[in-house]
N, C-alpha and C positions, 0 to 999 in steps of 0.2 A: 432631475438628478444633476448634481454638480459635476463639473468636469473631472474633478479628483475622484469622486465616488464612482463615476462611470468608468474611469480608467482602472480602478481597483476591481470593480465588478467584471470588467472585460478580462483582466489578468486572471482572476479566479476561474472564470468560465473557460478560458483557454487551457488552464491546468487540468480541469476536469475533462476536457475534450481531447487532450493530447493522447491519452491512452487509446481512445477510439481511432484517432487519426493514424496512429502507429500500428494498430491491430490489422489494418488492411483486410477487413472482413469481406469475403466474397460469398454472395448467396449461392447455395447449391443450385444447379441448373433446373431442378424440378421444384425449387422453393424450400424455404425453411420448414414450413408446416409439414410437408410430405416427408422431408428428410428426418425430422424429429419423430413423427408418427411411426415411420418404418423402423427407426433405430430403437424405439420403445416396443416394437413388435405389436403395435396396436392396429387393428383393422379399421377400415373406413366406417363400418357399422358400429364398432366400439367407440370410436371418436364421436360419431354422430349422436350416439346415446348420451355420452358425457356432455356434449354441447347442447343437447336438447333440440336437435335439428333432424331432418330426414336423412336417410343413408345416402341418397343421391346428392345431397347438398355438399358433402365433404369434398368429393373430387372437383365439384364446381368451384368451391372456395380455394382449393389448392391451385387450380388453373388460374383463377382470378388473381391470386397472390403473385404468380409468375409474370402475368401481364400488367400488374399494377392496377387492376380493376376492382379491388376489394376495399373494404373500409378498415380503419384502425380498430373500430369496435369489434368487427368480426375476427380480426387477427388476435385481438386481446382475448376474446372468448375462447378461441382455439388454443391459445397458449395456456390459458388457465385450465382448460380441460385436459391438457397434457402435463400439468404440474410444472409449467414453465412461466417465466416472466417475459412479457412482451416488452421489447425495448424499441423506442422510436426516438431518433435524434437527427438533427442537422449537424454534420461534422464538417467544419471548414477544412479545405484542402491544405491550408497553411495557417499559422497563428493569426488571430484576429488583428493584432497590431500590424502585421505584415500586409494584410489585405487593405487596411486603412492607409498605410504608407504608400502602397502601390497605387491606390486610387488617387491619393493626393498628388503623387508624382505625375500621373496621367493628366489630371486637371491642370497642374502647373505647366506641364509641357505644352498643352493646347493653348493655354493663356499666353505663354511666352512666344509660341510660334506666331500667333496673330500680331503680337507686339513687335517681334523681331522683323516680320514681313513689312509692317508699316514703317518701321524705322529705316529699313533698307531702301524702301521706295523714296523716302525723304533724304536718302544719302546720309543717314545718321546711324549706321549699323553699330550694334553694341559689341563690346569686347567679350570674349568667351568667359573671362573671370566675372564680368558684370552679369552676364546671363546666368551663370552658375549661382552667383550670390542671390540674384533675384528669384531664381527657381527655389532655392532653399527657403527664402523668406515666404514665398507663396505656399510652399508645402507646410511650413510651420503654422502659417495663418489658418490653413485648412484643417490642421490637426488640433487646433485649440478652439474652444467654444463649441457650438452646436455642430455635430458631425453630419447632420442632415444636409448641410450645404454640399458635402462631398458627393452625394448621390443625385444632385440635380444635374440635368443634362445641360 
């Protein structure tokens, strides 16, 4: 994918995720499955029948949801049995562009720290303005072309 298309796709994805980031959804302490089931007035037996599983399986699934030990497939089946839509998403804590810029700044800082240290040892310390200019050049370089370089250690 070209750099331009990748940037447009990233911006579009960010817009779609912004609502979720701002929603600050906090799972109920006993899990979404149990909260929805109880809000619907549905017993574990009734949900088990609708899911096509044994009655004892529902509390096990509900506990597994809370601990993170269940599967997406199981949660999707439970949601469907309760006339719900199962939603699964990775929601960045801040806009994707900000994450990329922060990472580029981290890498630039590390690169410049090594360079600055070497230059000081040789009694050729860089001026603050030169360091800032070089840092911006490195950041810009990291943000153009393949972004995979950003995530290399």
